C-alpha positions in Angstrom: 20.9 -31.2 136.4 24.3 -29.8 137.3 25.9 -33.2 136.6 24.3 -33.3 133.2 25.7 -29.8 132.3 29.1 -30.8 133.6 29.1 -34.0 131.4 28.2 -32.0 128.3 31.0 -29.5 128.9 33.5 -32.4 129.2 32.3 -33.9 125.9 32.5 -30.6 124.0 36.1 -30.1 125.3 37.1 -33.5 124.0 35.5 -33.0 120.6 37.2 -29.6 120.2 40.6 -31.1 121.0 40.0 -34.0 118.6 39.0 -31.6 115.7 42.1 -29.5 116.2 44.3 -32.6 116.1 42.7 -33.8 112.9 43.2 -30.4 111.2 46.9 -30.5 112.0 47.3 -34.0 110.5 45.7 -33.3 107.1 47.1 -29.8 106.7 43.9 -28.0 105.8 45.5 -24.7 106.4 48.4 -23.2 104.4 50.5 -23.9 107.4 49.9 -26.2 110.3 52.0 -27.5 113.1 54.4 -30.2 111.9 56.0 -33.0 113.8 59.6 -33.4 114.8 60.3 -35.6 111.8 59.4 -32.9 109.2 56.4 -31.4 107.5 53.6 -32.8 105.5 53.2 -31.2 102.0 49.9 -31.8 100.3 47.7 -30.3 97.5 45.3 -31.1 94.7 46.0 -31.0 90.9 43.1 -29.8 88.8 42.5 -29.0 85.1 41.4 -25.7 83.6 37.8 -26.6 84.5 38.8 -27.1 88.2 38.2 -30.9 88.0 40.7 -33.1 89.9 43.3 -34.8 87.7 44.5 -38.3 88.3 47.8 -39.9 87.1 49.7 -36.6 87.5 53.3 -37.3 88.6 54.2 -34.6 91.2 57.9 -34.3 92.0 59.4 -32.3 94.9 63.1 -31.4 94.6 64.3 -32.7 97.9 67.6 -34.6 98.2 66.9 -37.1 96.8 63.8 -36.0 94.9 60.5 -37.6 95.8 57.5 -38.5 93.5 53.8 -39.0 94.2 51.1 -39.8 91.7 47.6 -38.4 92.1 44.6 -40.5 92.3 41.0 -39.9 91.2 40.7 -37.1 93.8 43.8 -35.3 92.4 45.5 -35.3 95.8 49.3 -35.6 96.3 51.1 -36.0 99.6 54.7 -35.9 100.8 55.8 -36.5 104.4 58.9 -35.7 106.4 59.8 -32.7 104.3 62.6 -30.7 105.9 62.7 -27.0 106.4 63.5 -25.1 103.2 62.3 -23.8 99.9 61.2 -26.4 97.3 59.8 -26.7 93.8 56.9 -28.9 93.0 56.6 -30.1 89.4 53.4 -31.6 88.0 53.7 -33.7 84.8 51.1 -35.6 82.8 51.0 -36.7 79.2 49.0 -34.3 77.1 49.5 -31.5 79.6 52.0 -28.7 80.0 54.5 -29.3 82.8 53.6 -26.9 85.7 55.8 -25.8 88.7 55.0 -24.1 92.0 57.3 -23.0 94.7 56.7 -23.7 98.4 58.5 -22.9 101.7 58.5 -25.3 104.7 59.0 -23.6 108.1 59.9 -25.4 111.2 56.9 -26.8 113.0 54.4 -26.3 110.2 52.8 -28.5 107.5 52.1 -27.1 104.0 48.9 -27.3 102.0 49.5 -25.9 98.5 45.8 -25.9 97.6 44.6 -26.4 94.0 47.2 -26.2 91.2 45.8 -26.0 87.7 47.6 -27.7 84.8 46.8 -26.8 81.2 46.2 -29.3 78.3 48.7 -28.8 75.5 45.7 -28.4 73.2 44.6 -25.4 75.3 47.8 -23.5 75.0 47.6 -20.4 72.9 50.0 -17.9 71.4 50.0 -15.2 68.7 51.6 -14.2 65.5 52.1 -10.7 64.0 54.0 -9.2 61.2 54.0 -6.9 58.1 53.3 -7.8 54.5 55.7 -6.1 52.1 56.2 -5.8 48.4 59.7 -4.5 47.9 59.9 -1.8 50.6 56.1 -0.9 50.3 53.6 -2.2 52.9 50.7 -4.0 51.3 47.2 -3.2 52.6 44.1 -5.3 52.5 46.1 -8.6 52.0 44.3 -11.6 53.3 46.5 -13.6 55.7 45.3 -17.1 56.6 46.9 -19.7 58.8 45.8 -23.3 58.5 46.8 -25.8 61.2 48.8 -28.6 59.5 47.0 -32.0 59.7 43.8 -30.5 61.2 40.9 -28.8 59.4 41.3 -25.6 61.5 42.1 -22.2 60.0 42.1 -18.5 61.0 42.1 -15.5 58.8 42.6 -11.7 59.0 43.5 -8.8 56.8 46.4 -6.3 56.9 45.7 -2.8 57.9 45.2 -0.3 55.2 46.3 3.1 56.6 48.5 4.7 59.2 51.7 3.4 60.8 50.3 -0.1 60.9 49.6 -0.3 57.2 50.4 -3.8 56.0 50.4 -5.2 59.6 48.4 -8.4 60.5 47.9 -9.8 64.0 46.6 -13.1 65.3 45.9 -13.6 69.0 44.7 -16.6 71.2 45.7 -19.1 68.6 46.2 -22.7 69.7 49.8 -23.7 69.7 51.1 -25.9 66.8 52.4 -25.9 63.3 50.5 -23.9 60.6 50.8 -23.1 56.9 50.5 -19.4 56.4 49.1 -18.1 53.1 49.1 -14.5 52.0 46.9 -13.5 49.1 45.9 -10.3 47.4 44.7 -9.5 43.9 47.6 -8.4 41.7 50.2 -10.3 43.7 51.6 -13.8 43.6 50.2 -15.9 46.5 52.8 -16.6 49.1 52.9 -19.6 51.5 55.2 -20.6 54.3 55.2 -22.7 57.4 54.9 -21.0 60.8 54.7 -22.1 64.4 52.5 -20.7 67.2 54.3 -20.9 70.6 52.6 -20.8 73.9 52.3 -17.4 75.6 54.3 -15.8 72.9 53.4 -13.4 70.0 55.8 -14.5 67.2 56.9 -12.2 64.4 56.8 -13.3 60.7 57.2 -10.5 58.1 56.5 -11.7 54.5 57.4 -10.2 51.2 55.0 -10.9 48.4 55.6 -10.3 44.7 53.4 -8.0 42.7 52.1 -9.7 39.5 50.9 -8.4 36.1 49.9 -9.8 32.8 51.5 -8.9 29.5 49.3 -9.5 26.4 47.8 -7.6 23.5 49.4 -4.4 22.1 51.5 -1.8 23.7 50.9 1.6 22.0 52.8 4.0 24.2 55.7 3.9 26.6 55.8 1.5 29.5 58.4 0.7 32.1 58.2 -2.6 33.9 59.3 -3.0 37.5 61.9 -5.5 38.7 59.9 -6.5 41.8 56.8 -7.4 39.7 56.4 -10.9 38.3 55.0 -10.7 34.8 53.0 -13.4 33.0 53.2 -13.3 29.2 50.0 -14.6 27.6 49.9 -15.0 23.8 51.5 -12.3 21.6 52.6 -9.1 23.4 53.2 -6.7 20.5 55.2 -3.4 20.9 53.5 -1.2 18.3 55.3 1.3 16.0 56.4 4.2 18.1 55.9 2.4 21.4 58.8 1.6 23.8 58.8 -1.2 26.4 61.6 -0.7 29.0 62.5 -3.7 31.2 64.9 -3.0 34.1 67.6 -5.2 35.4 66.4 -8.2 37.4 62.9 -8.4 35.8 61.4 -11.8 35.3 58.8 -12.6 32.7 57.1 -16.0 32.7 55.2 -17.2 29.7 51.9 -19.0 30.2 52.2 -22.5 28.6 49.5 -23.2 26.0 49.1 -19.6 25.0 51.7 -19.4 22.2 53.3 -16.6 24.1 55.9 -14.4 22.5 57.1 -10.8 22.8 57.3 -8.9 19.5 58.6 -5.5 18.5 56.8 -4.4 15.3 58.4 -2.6 12.4 57.9 1.1 11.7 54.7 2.4 10.1 54.6 4.6 7.0 52.6 7.7 5.9 50.7 7.6 2.7 53.7 8.9 0.8 56.0 6.2 2.2 57.8 8.3 4.7 58.2 7.2 8.3 55.1 7.8 10.4 56.2 6.0 13.5 59.6 4.3 14.1 60.1 0.7 15.0 58.6 -0.5 18.2 61.4 -1.0 20.7 62.2 -3.5 23.5 64.8 -2.1 25.9 65.8 -4.9 28.2 68.5 -3.4 30.4 69.9 -6.4 32.4 73.2 -6.5 34.1 75.7 -9.3 34.9 74.3 -9.5 38.4 70.7 -9.1 37.5 69.8 -10.3 34.0 66.4 -9.9 32.4 64.9 -13.4 32.2 62.2 -14.6 29.8 61.2 -18.1 30.7 58.2 -20.4 31.2 55.7 -20.4 34.0 56.1 -24.2 34.3 57.7 -25.3 37.6 61.4 -26.1 37.8 61.8 -29.8 37.1 58.9 -29.9 34.6 60.3 -27.3 32.2 61.3 -28.3 28.6 61.9 -26.9 25.2 59.0 -25.4 23.2 56.8 -24.2 26.1 56.5 -20.7 24.7 58.0 -18.6 21.8 60.8 -16.1 22.2 61.8 -12.5 21.5 61.2 -11.2 17.9 62.5 -7.8 16.8 61.1 -6.5 13.5 62.7 -3.6 11.6 62.8 -1.9 8.2 66.4 -2.6 7.3 67.2 -4.1 3.9 66.4 -7.7 3.0 66.8 -9.6 -0.2 63.2 -10.7 -0.8 61.8 -9.5 -4.1 58.9 -7.5 -2.5 61.2 -6.2 0.2 58.7 -7.3 2.8 59.0 -10.5 4.8 56.7 -12.1 7.3 58.2 -13.4 10.5 58.1 -17.1 11.3 55.0 -18.0 13.2 53.2 -14.9 11.7 55.1 -12.7 14.1 54.9 -9.5 12.0 56.2 -8.0 8.8 59.7 -6.7 8.3 61.9 -5.1 5.6 61.9 -1.7 3.8 58.9 -2.5 1.5 56.4 0.3 1.4 58.8 3.0 2.5 60.3 5.8 0.4 62.7 6.9 3.2 66.4 6.5 2.3 67.6 2.9 2.8 70.5 4.2 4.8 68.1 5.6 7.4 66.1 2.4 7.5 69.3 0.3 7.9 70.2 2.2 11.0 66.8 2.4 12.7 66.8 0.9 16.2 64.5 -1.8 17.5 65.7 -1.5 21.0 68.4 -2.7 23.4 68.9 -6.3 24.6 71.6 -6.5 27.2 72.1 -9.4 29.6 68.9 -11.1 28.5 68.0 -14.8 28.8 65.4 -16.7 26.8 64.7 -20.1 28.3 62.6 -23.1 27.2 61.1 -21.4 24.2 60.8 -22.3 20.5 57.1 -23.2 20.4 55.8 -24.8 17.2 53.1 -22.4 15.9 52.4 -24.6 12.8 54.2 -27.7 11.5 57.9 -26.8 10.7 57.2 -23.3 11.8 58.7 -22.6 15.2 59.7 -19.4 16.9 63.4 -19.0 17.6 64.9 -17.9 20.9 66.0 -14.6 19.5 64.7 -13.5 16.0 66.0 -10.4 14.3 63.9 -9.6 11.2 65.3 -6.7 9.1 66.7 -5.1 12.2 68.9 -2.0 12.0 72.4 -1.3 13.2 71.5 1.1 15.9 69.9 -1.7 17.8 72.2 -2.8 20.7 72.5 -6.5 21.4 75.1 -8.0 23.8 75.2 -10.7 26.5 72.2 -12.7 25.4 71.5 -16.4 26.0 69.1 -18.6 24.2 68.7 -21.7 26.3 66.9 -25.0 25.7 64.9 -23.7 22.8 63.1 -26.0 20.4 64.3 -24.1 17.3 67.3 -21.9 16.5 69.0 -20.0 19.3 69.6 -16.9 17.2 68.4 -16.3 13.7 68.9 -13.2 11.6 66.7 -12.5 8.6 68.3 -9.7 6.7 69.1 -6.5 8.4 72.3 -4.9 9.6 72.2 -5.4 13.4 75.4 -6.2 15.2 75.8 -8.4 18.3 78.4 -9.4 20.9 78.6 -12.1 23.6 75.9 -14.5 22.5 75.3 -17.9 24.1 73.3 -20.7 22.4 72.9 -23.6 24.8 71.0 -26.9 24.4 68.9 -25.7 21.5 67.2 -28.2 19.3 68.1 -26.7 15.9 70.9 -24.4 14.8 72.8 -22.2 17.2 73.3 -19.4 14.7 71.2 -19.1 11.5 71.6 -16.3 8.9 69.3 -15.6 5.9 67.6 -13.1 3.6 70.6 -10.8 3.1 71.9 -10.4 6.7 75.1 -8.4 6.7 75.8 -7.5 10.3 78.8 -8.2 12.6 79.0 -10.7 15.4 81.8 -11.2 17.9 82.1 -13.6 20.8 79.6 -16.3 20.1 79.4 -19.7 21.8 77.1 -22.6 20.8 77.0 -25.8 22.9 74.9 -28.8 21.8 72.9 -31.1 23.9 74.1 -34.6 23.1 70.5 -36.0 23.2 69.1 -33.5 20.6 70.7 -31.0 18.4 71.3 -29.9 14.8 74.0 -27.6 13.3 76.3 -25.1 15.0 75.9 -22.5 12.2 73.6 -22.6 9.2 73.8 -19.9 6.5 71.7 -19.1 3.4 71.3 -16.2 1.0 67.6 -17.0 0.9 65.3 -20.1 0.9 65.9 -20.8 -2.8 69.6 -19.9 -3.1 68.8 -17.0 -5.5 71.2 -14.2 -6.4 68.8 -11.6 -4.9 70.6 -8.8 -3.2 71.8 -7.8 -0.8 73.6 -11.2 -0.5 73.8 -12.6 2.9 77.3 -11.7 4.2 77.7 -12.2 8.0 81.0 -11.1 9.5 81.7 -13.3 12.5 84.8 -13.2 14.7 85.7 -15.2 17.8 83.2 -18.0 18.0 83.2 -21.4 19.6 80.9 -24.2 18.5 80.8 -27.5 20.4 78.8 -30.3 18.9 77.0 -33.4 20.3 80.1 -35.5 19.9 79.1 -39.0 18.7 75.5 -38.0 18.0 74.6 -38.2 14.3 71.0 -37.5 13.3 68.5 -36.0 15.7 64.8 -37.0 15.8 63.8 -35.1 12.6 66.8 -36.3 10.6 68.7 -33.0 10.6 72.5 -33.4 10.9 75.0 -32.6 13.7 77.4 -30.5 11.6 79.6 -27.6 12.6 79.2 -24.9 9.9 76.8 -25.4 7.0 77.0 -22.8 4.3 74.6 -23.1 1.4 72.2 -21.5 -1.0 74.6 -18.8 -2.4 75.6 -17.2 0.9 78.7 -15.2 1.4 80.5 -15.5 4.7 83.4 -13.9 6.6 84.3 -16.1 9.6 87.5 -15.7 11.6 89.1 -17.0 14.8 86.7 -19.9 15.4 86.8 -23.2 17.2 84.5 -25.9 15.7 84.8 -29.2 17.6 83.0 -32.4 18.5 80.5 -32.5 15.7 79.7 -36.0 14.4 79.5 -34.6 10.8 81.9 -32.3 9.1 83.3 -29.1 10.7 82.5 -27.1 7.6 80.4 -27.9 4.6 80.1 -26.0 1.3 76.8 -27.3 0.0 77.1 -27.4 -3.8 79.3 -26.1 -6.6 78.0 -22.5 -6.3 78.9 -22.4 -2.7 82.3 -24.0 -3.3 83.0 -21.2 -5.8 82.3 -18.7 -3.0 85.3 -20.2 -1.2 87.5 -20.0 -4.3 86.7 -16.3 -5.1 87.1 -15.4 -1.4 83.5 -14.4 -0.6 82.9 -17.3 1.8 85.9 -17.9 4.0 86.8 -19.5 7.4 90.3 -18.3 8.5 92.6 -18.7 11.4 90.4 -21.4 13.1 90.6 -24.7 14.9 88.7 -27.8 13.8 88.9 -30.8 16.0 87.2 -34.2 16.4 84.7 -33.6 13.7 84.2 -36.1 10.9 87.5 -36.3 9.0 88.2 -36.5 5.3 91.3 -36.0 3.2 90.6 -32.2 3.0 91.2 -31.6 6.7 87.7 -31.7 8.0 86.2 -29.5 5.3 83.7 -31.1 3.0 82.3 -30.0 -0.4 78.8 -31.3 -1.0 78.7 -31.2 -4.8 78.3 -33.6 -7.7 82.0 -33.5 -8.5 83.9 -33.6 -5.2 86.4 -30.8 -6.0 86.4 -29.5 -9.5 86.9 -25.9 -8.8 90.1 -26.0 -6.7 88.6 -25.4 -3.2 91.1 -27.7 -1.5 94.1 -25.5 -2.6 92.4 -22.3 -1.5 91.5 -23.7 1.9 95.1 -24.7 2.5 95.8 -20.9 2.7 93.2 -20.2 5.4 95.3 -21.4 8.4 92.8 -24.0 9.5 94.4 -25.9 12.4 93.5 -29.4 13.3 94.3 -29.7 17.0 92.7 -30.2 20.4 91.5 -26.9 21.8 91.8 -28.3 25.3 88.8 -26.6 26.9 89.3 -25.9 30.6 86.1 -27.6 31.7 83.6 -29.0 29.1 82.3 -32.6 29.2 83.4 -33.8 25.8 83.8 -37.5 26.6 82.1 -39.9 24.2 79.7 -41.0 26.9 79.3 -37.5 28.4 77.2 -34.4 27.6 78.5 -30.8 27.5 74.9 -29.9 28.6 75.1 -31.5 32.0 73.5 -28.8 34.1 76.6 -27.0 35.2 78.4 -23.9 33.8 81.0 -25.1 31.2 84.3 -23.4 30.8 85.3 -23.4 27.1 88.4 -21.4 27.6 91.4 -23.2 25.9 94.0 -24.0 28.5 96.6 -22.7 25.9 95.5 -19.7 23.9 96.2 -20.0 20.2 96.6 -16.7 18.3 94.6 -16.1 15.1 93.9 -12.9 13.2 93.3 -9.4 14.4 89.7 -8.2 14.2 89.0 -5.0 12.1 89.5 -1.7 13.9 86.1 -0.3 12.9 84.7 0.8 16.3 82.6 -2.4 16.8 85.1 -5.2 17.2 87.3 -5.7 20.2 90.7 -5.6 18.3 92.5 -7.2 21.3 90.7 -10.5 20.7 93.4 -12.1 18.6 92.7 -15.4 20.3 91.0 -18.3 18.4 87.6 -19.0 19.8 85.1 -17.0 21.9 87.2 -17.0 25.0 90.5 -15.6 26.0 91.4 -15.3 29.7 87.9 -14.8 31.0 84.8 -17.0 31.0 82.4 -14.2 30.2 79.4 -16.5 30.6 79.9 -16.7 34.4 77.3 -15.1 36.6 74.4 -14.3 34.3 73.7 -17.5 32.2 71.8 -20.6 33.3 72.6 -24.2 32.6 69.7 -26.1 34.2 68.0 -28.3 31.7 64.5 -28.6 33.1 
């Protein structure tokens, strides 16, 4: 019995020694005795579900580095690792590289245990920010992020009150690229691309633009906001006595297909004909750095002429129609003094507003056949209306048309318009200084067209515009446009008077100046329709120096002799930068510079308080290109 007990004790001792030796070899403890040749470093790589991961490349930064790739059990093993501190890096496609640090001490092995690596699809981060409109925080805005290429989205709303008003926050969002969309009623939807980064809360503040619709009738006073995007739908009429104020930098986009136009209506009368309410007024107060822009809602690149109407001002100043009441083209309101007993002098000075640094783009919609709306229309508008620095651009009708009235204007730009740049009718007798008209070679009519009225009657007051310092640049070798109108410089007809001075008329395929008929030729002879101190160049030439008389008998009233006294100069104006090549187009999408490289002196404008009397130069430009900074030249 004693021998048996002794044998069992010996066996137990051997087993215990064998177990201890085995544990030292596989490193089951964090540290175990190592051999003289260095330590064994081992461990297991698992995923976030604690399952072993195969094909993980584990690198230890010894010198030189060593690699081991895990098998199905996730185990890696390095031998003969010297004493020191080391970094283990675990790498596998589709997972985030993971590192751990170990320390090898003399005489001990290292078991690093389980190391978890995370799939890249499992990484998460966050995004936060504030939604603003101008400097105001926007509450209750929906913020949605949609993962690009994957049908996964997340949504939240901005806070409504307190210091976090306008703030949104996303947490625990899988990493990746997202499209962020911010939407709220009364604002333009905003979208942008954002990225979610692992273990990071990114910041993305967004500014959204408030939006509003302009349509119907304004009956009181309203001031728009520059940080609001306005959509013009149909006619927006400023009623008698009402005032629409538009601050600098405001943008108004017309909805295509709605025949949109903005119209200031003429004054209303009491039963006895006195003024009840004055003209409706549009006060567009742009600046050189922040013009007021009226354009189409169509996207850039798809814009074209005729997508909406334009600006129409109606007043009660004098006109020469027999009834003293006219109706605006496109049925855009009545105008003229008819129905009023108020003194004509009062009506002639009544204001219809202020237009300063204003652009009208891609307008001129056809309301009915041969009945389009101009870029700017002034119907019986009075002289206390202020008009300066206005551009009519890519319009399907006239750039500027004046039907009667006495309004004055300065610094006008007509660019790429289908019909006339400047059109005067129905007894207009105002003053204009610094006017430039530039034709699109592909489509364009006359630079200036002038009538007393549609029939050429002798009804008064006779049209008698007073224009100083203008430059008209034609379509060069283009003859007739699509509707068979002609590319002529100045076309005076139907019994109009005219007082034109210091002009450049160049590159029209037809004549620089036409008097259409004997009656209009007589106007030149008697001095009531004149063009003086002006340059005509590269227009159609005849023996009379680029002036034509469209009459049965070419010159039976002595016009040629009279014109010889007007100081009409036939010479190249030498524009600083205008594409006037025969195969070029002045409307080429870039700002032209029609300043002559050598200034030619003409006459001195009248010193009456309106004209700039220092503008003795011929043409619209002296030393400064005043179109720079506030005009546009894109063509679509």
